[in-house]
C-alpha positions, -999 to 999 in steps of 0.1 A, spaced: -76 454 523 -54 460 492 -30 431 505 -60 407 507 -70 416 474 -35 408 459 -34 374 479 -68 364 466 -55 368 428 -24 354 408 5 381 410 8 398 378 33 427 369 5 448 360 -12 447 393 19 450 414 32 481 393 -1 496 398 -2 490 437 34 501 441 24 536 425 -7 538 448 13 530 481 40 554 469 12 582 463 -4 573 497 31 577 516 28 541 527 66 532 526 66 496 540 38 486 517 55 503 486 89 487 495 75 452 499 55 455 468 86 465 450 106 435 464 76 412 450 80 427 416 116 420 417 111 384 425 84 383 397 107 397 372 137 377 379 116 345 376 105 356 342 139 368 331 133 403 329 166 414 349 165 450 336 129 456 352 140 436 383 172 460 387 147 490 384 126 476 412 156 468 437 170 503 430 135 520 437 132 497 471 166 505 482 159 543 479 130 538 503 149 514 527 186 504 521 185 483 554 159 458 542 172 422 547 182 404 515 191 432 497 227 420 492 214 387 479 191 404 454 220 425 443 242 394 437 211 380 414 215 408 392 253 405 386 262 398 351 226 401 341 224 438 335 246 466 321 276 470 345 273 507 350 237 503 361 246 474 386 272 497 399 246 525 405 225 501 422 252 488 443 260 522 452 229 525 472 244 500 497 280 517 500 274 532 534 262 498 547 286 476 529 313 495 509 336 465 507 323 430 504 350 416 526 345 440 556 309 446 563 312 444 600 337 469 601 320 494 579 289 489 598 304 496 631 320 527 616 285 538 604 269 531 637 297 549 656 292 580 637 255 580 643 259 574 679 283 602 684 261 625 665 231 614 687 251 617 720 263 653 709 230 664 702 215 651 733 242 670 753 236 701 733 199 704 742 205 694 778 231 724 781 207 748 762 178 741 786 200 741 819 203 702 826 240 705 830 246 673 851 227 652 825 248 669 797 280 661 815 270 626 816 265 625 780 299 642 775 315 617 796 301 588 776 313 605 744 347 609 763 348 571 769 334 559 735 352 585 711 385 594 732 403 625 718 376 632 690 375 666 702 409 672 689 395 668 653 358 677 659 354 715 664 317 712 673 326 687 701 354 712 712 326 739 716 303 716 731 328 707 761 333 744 764 297 752 766 291 726 792 321 738 812 339 704 811 376 697 801 380 660 789 408 643 807 424 608 798 448 602 828 422 587 848 413 622 863 376 634 869 368 662 845 370 695 863 347 721 849 359 757 846 350 785 870 333 805 845 308 789 822 316 794 784 288 811 762 263 787 745 275 773 711 257 773 680 235 741 677 253 708 664 248 700 629 224 670 633 187 668 636 171 672 670 161 640 691 128 628 704 97 636 723 94 630 759 64 615 773 47 638 799 66 624 829 87 647 850 116 623 855 150 635 842 161 601 832 128 596 811 134 632 796 168 622 784 159 588 772 131 606 752 155 630 734 168 600 714 134 600 696 136 635 680 163 625 655 143 595 644 112 616 639 134 644 620 146 618 596 112 605 589 100 643 583 128 649 558 120 620 538 86 630 529 80 645 495 49 668 500 31 690 526 5 664 536 29 637 542 51 658 563 21 667 584 6 633 587 41 619 597 44 646 622 12 642 640 13 604 639 47 603 654 41 628 681 6 614 689 20 581 694 50 592 713 31 613 738 2 590 741 -21 616 735 -59 613 722 -56 637 693 -27 657 674 -33 682 648 -9 698 624 -22 725 601 -10 749 573 -27 784 578 -21 819 571 -36 843 597 -71 855 589 -77 827 563 -90 792 567 -65 764 571 -51 751 538 -48 717 551 -53 699 583 -37 664 593 -52 647 624 -41 618 647 -65 598 667 -57 574 694 -74 541 695 -110 547 705 -111 584 697 -134 594 667 -119 616 640 -131 650 642 -155 669 620 -135 689 594 -155 723 603 -149 718 639 -111 711 634 -109 742 610 -124 764 639 -102 751 667 -71 754 645 -80 789 636 -85 799 672 -56 780 686 -31 794 660 -41 831 666 -36 825 703 -3 810 698 9 839 678 -2 863 703 10 844 733 38 819 723 35 781 733 -1 779 746 -7 752 775 -44 750 787 -51 724 815 -89 729 814 -99 738 777 -138 737 780 -134 763 810 -107 784 792 -119 822 785 -96 824 756 -114 793 739 -150 806 745 -156 812 707 -149 775 701 -163 759 734 -189 739 713 -162 726 688 -139 716 719 -166 697 735 -174 680 704 -139 667 701 -139 657 738 -107 678 745 -97 684 782 -60 698 780 -41 708 752 -10 724 740 -5 747 709 27 756 692 28 780 662 49 770 632 69 800 619 92 802 591 112 832 600 89 861 604 61 843 585 35 824 603 25 791 583 5 770 606 2 753 641 8 720 660 -19 710 684 -17 682 710 -49 674 727 -59 649 755 -94 638 767 -81 640 804 -65 666 825 -29 669 817 -1 692 828 27 698 802 63 696 817 86 723 806 108 697 787 78 688 767 75 721 755 112 724 748 114 695 728 79 699 710 91 733 700 123 719 684 100 694 667 77 722 653 108 739 639 120 708 622 85 704 607 89 738 592 124 729 578 108 695 564 78 715 548 106 739 530 126 709 519 95 692 504 84 724 487 120 726 471 118 690 460 83 696 445 98 725 426 125 705 410 102 676 401 75 703 386 102 720 366 110 687 349 147 698 349 163 664 354 186 646 328 169 612 327 202 593 319 224 609 344 200 619 371 217 654 371 197 685 373 200 707 340 220 741 343 190 762 333 175 757 369 208 763 387 204 798 398 167 796 405 172 767 429 206 781 445 184 813 451 156 793 467 182 775 489 199 808 497 163 821 509 157 793 531 193 792 546 192 830 555 161 825 572 172 795 592 207 808 598 225 778 581 254 778 557 252 770 521 281 760 500 287 756 462 311 730 449 323 731 412 340 699 400 360 693 367 366 659 355 398 655 334 409 682 305 378 685 283 397 694 251 420 664 254 393 641 265 372 650 233 401 646 211 411 613 225 378 595 231 351 614 212 320 632 226 299 599 229 322 584 253 329 615 274 290 620 275 286 583 287 314 588 315 297 620 327 265 602 329 282 573 347 294 600 372 262 617 376 245 585 384 270 577 412 268 612 425 231 615 426 226 581 444 250 592 470 246 628 479 221 639 507 183 645 498 189 684 504 219 686 483 213 695 446 237 682 416 237 699 384 254 693 349 273 724 347 294 719 315 302 690 294 329 677 318 319 696 348 293 693 378 279 717 404 265 707 437 247 731 460 254 717 494 228 729 519 235 733 555 273 727 547 301 750 557 337 751 540 349 724 564 319 699 558 325 707 520 359 694 518 346 661 533 321 658 507 348 663 480 366 635 493 337 612 497 328 620 461 366 615 450 364 579 465 333 572 444 352 580 411 375 552 420 348 531 400 348 552 367 373 545 341 377 559 305 384 533 279 421 518 278 429 536 312 439 520 344 434 551 366 401 568 378 391 600 360 409 630 378 385 654 398 396 691 402 372 712 424 366 747 437 346 753 468 330 784 481 309 789 514 283 816 508 283 849 530 249 845 548 238 877 566 201 886 572 206 922 557 218 911 524 198 905 495 198 869 484 203 879 449 236 896 456 247 867 480 239 840 449 259 863 425 291 867 448 292 831 457 288 818 421 316 843 413 338 828 440 332 790 432 341 795 396 373 814 407 382 785 430 377 760 403 400 781 379 427 784 407 424 746 412 426 739 374 456 762 373 474 740 401 471 709 383 447 675 382 435 664 416 437 698 433 409 714 454 409 750 462 386 770 487 382 808 482 373 821 517 350 851 517 375 875 529 364 904 509 330 891 504 312 910 528 320 942 512 312 926 478 279 915 489 270 947 507 
């Protein structure tokens, strides 16, 4: 309807700006992106290249893969500030880091994604007893990524967990006689829902969808958009009549309910949905994953039988949404016909329910950052005043979910010498350029802060020390674009890295205090060793310090 309205009127910047904000607020990403690109064309035609650059930057943040982005970027070359141009161009570094080698870099990017997807599929298959299918995935990894396990510890553990020894002399892998214990989950998002078919081949092919759904969930910025994305993706993937996702604390009415309805299914009455959600969440808390083949006749649903009939539900599956020990909501799949739920359906949906909770937490953290208004407009970096509060929030989340957190402190050049030689204004402008580059290239769940005048701190969520070192090298490569006036070499980066000691029994305040001190110690040691050095201070005595 809105597109018809636009088509019937002459395009104007004011109307398109209004529509872009409307589509953004409504979580209609495709419409939002397309409207921004129309604005880009309009601003270019009127010579307003600064606004055109802003539109391209926002569109690339939503979808850097949209065709024509490189052509649009070239239209801005020489017509906007060079630093601003580089920041926009950095949006596409993962797609085309070098203009002369796009195919090669695309191949590398796709290869890395394929490896992670294959590892994740094998991990899930191992954990749930589908060993033969896991071996097939590992053999595929061995074929596509020979000797990758020699430099990838996660893959080494995965081979051991599946009882497979990679061989490269033409011999068939011979599994060890005693199976190794199950490894920790691979650090990648789960894969995708299975249709309700019982074929193993169908199950395995469906696993590849979980990663895609998880990426979409983690891209959402608020609770409603996370839940709406979840029900729409799950509902369409499982081909069910109705899917519900609700936030609710036990004993209280639902705070929010999002519903997916298949074609021909009438949206439910809000009162009926609230009653069914409350009853099913209470049952799921008491019994775990709840599968009911004949909902109208189920004794457990006697109190909401009328609402079940009103919604036209014959069979259903309900899964609790839990954040550690806290019950936060429920995910419900409903079908108008009798339907049995295969065990693999429940396994993968349970994994997805966990990802929904993680996405809700991430959205809450991003909302906290936005509400606090702690971002420096010029550099995009968060102000140091919010550093401890956000680190504490990230530490609590990681402690509940059993994931690592690391702090990276980076010093750029020598502060006193830079101020003396170039002056405060030049140093500030350089740090703003570095901040723009970093904020455009770090992950959505990482938080970057202006720590001191010439230093930046980054909270690396879901990141252990080894992955933190890789992040340092990525950021160092970005610095190749930054030069101080009259210098022909990049600004020197010196860094200290510390991984937090995460234990359920430790107080998050103590964890944060200890890791901050250790990160600062690491940076001081790196500075003492000289420019360009990176030092990690391991938590050798940290357990005692935290306890």
